[in-house]
N, C-alpha and C positions, 0 to 999 in steps of 0.2 A: 148522183146527187151528192156525193161526198158524205160528210158528217151530218147531213141534214136530217132531222126527224120531223116527218110531215104528219099532221093530224087532220082529221075530218070534222074538226070543229073550230068555231071562231074563238081566238084568244083575246084576253083583255088584261091590260097592266093592272097589277094590284089584286089579281084573282089567282086562286089555285086551280090547277088542272089535274085530273086524274088520267093516267095512261096505262093501257094494257095491250095485249095482243102484239102485232107487228111493231108498233112504236116502242113498246117496252123492250122487246128483243133487240131493236136497234140501239136503245139506250144501254142495254147490257153489253152488246158488242163494243160499245165506246168505253166500257168499264165505268159506267155511271154509278156513283154511290151517293149516299146522303152528303150533302155539301157541294156536290158537283155543280159546275155551271155548264148549262147547255144551250144550244140554239134549237128552237123549234119554228116550224113553219105552220101557220093556220091554213084553214079551208080556203080562204081568200088570197093565199100566196104571201102574206105578210110574215116577216121574220121577227122573232123575239127572243129575248134572253131570259132564262129561268134558272132557278137553284132547286136541285133535287132535295126535297124535305125528307122523304122516306121512300124506300124501295123494298118490295117483297114480291108478292104475286101481282101487285100493281105498284105504280109509282105516283106519288104526289109531288107535283112541281108548282113552285110559286113563280108566277110571271112578274118580272120587276122592270122590263125595258123593251121597247120596241125600236127596231132599226128603222131609220128614216128612208132607206133604200135597200133593196134585195142584197143579201150577203154573198150570193153566187151569181155569176154571169149567166145570162140566158143563152149564150152562144153554145151550140152543141159541142161535146167533147171532140177534141181533135180539130176544131176550126181554128184557122189563123186568127190572130188578134194583132191589132196595131200597137206597136210599142211607142214609147215616148219619142223615139226617132222617126215615126211615121211608117216604118217597115212592118210588114207581116212577120209574125213569129208564132210558131206552133205553140198550142196551149201549154203552159208551164215553163216555157223558155223565154225568159226575160233578159237574157244575157245581151241581146243586140241593142238593148236601151242603155246599156251601162258605158260610161265613158271610161276608156282604159287610159291610166296615166302612168308614166314611169315613176317609180319611187325614188 
């Protein structure tokens, strides 16, 4: 899941959320600290942006934005993806969609 922090609760813009346990550990692994911007996924699969207000044995995060679409692909890791050129490319390999021009 990358850098995504998944919560077992519904999130709302303009509200604070308190996290602890595994989500807090994920935040710590991302080196989150007061002032950090993070992406959170709520229990319904919606993605939000938040700012860490404080962090100690729990973290308080202010939710300020909802993403209009998921921030990560639902394609399983390693699945080929179509590039802009229409060809299949392994995940992370976007070089096939670049047009190479001489300088």
